[in-house]
N, C-alpha and C positions, 0 to 999 in steps of 0.2 A: 502633844505640846506644840508642834509646829502648826497644826490646824488652828489651834486657839490663837496663835499670834497673827495668822493671816485672815481670820474671820472678821468681817466688819462689825462695828458696834453701833448701837443706836446713840447718836450724838445730837446735840442741839442743831447743828448744821443739817444733818439728815432729816430731822423733824421739820425744819424750816423748808427744805427742798420738797418734802412730801406734801406739806400744806400748799405750797405754791403750785405744784403740779396737780393737786386735787382741784384747786381753783381753776386752772387752765382746762381741766377736763370738764368741769361744770360750765365754764364759759363757752367752750366749743360746742357742747351739747345744747345749750340754750340757743346759741347762734344757729345750729343746724335745725332745730325745731322751728325757730323763727323764719329761717330761709324756706323750709318746706311749706310753712303756712303762708308765706308771701309768694309762693310760686316759683322760687329760684331753686330748681332741683339740682343743678350742677354745683352751686355754692353749698347747698345743704349736704350733698354727698361728700364734698371736700371737707367740710367742717365735721361731718360724722366720722370720717377716716381720721382726721386730726384728733378728735375726741377719743377715739379708740387707742391711738398711739400714746396719747398723754396718759390715759388710764393704765395702759400696759406698763409704762415707765413708772407711774406712781405706785403700782403694785410691787414692782421690783424694788423700789426704794423702801417701802414699808416692810417687805419680807427679807430685807438685808441682802438681796441678790445683786443690786446695782453697785458696781465697783467704783465708777466715776459718777459724781453727783453734779448736776447742772442746776444752778439757781437762775431761773429765767423770768425776769420781770420787764415789762414794757410799759412805759407811762405815756 
């Protein structure tokens, strides 16, 4: 009974956060590929690491393991 009360649920906010972090994963990955193609190895490596971290957090959101959700949008 207690485990059921503390287990996170799939909510609309969690889905929105998952979609936003999936977007950031793809954006960082595209930026990394573009940087490697343009000869900027350092920038490409940084973007590749950021892409991996964003993907890791996105997987945690979708598998209900993320306790705190961050909605991250920059215009």
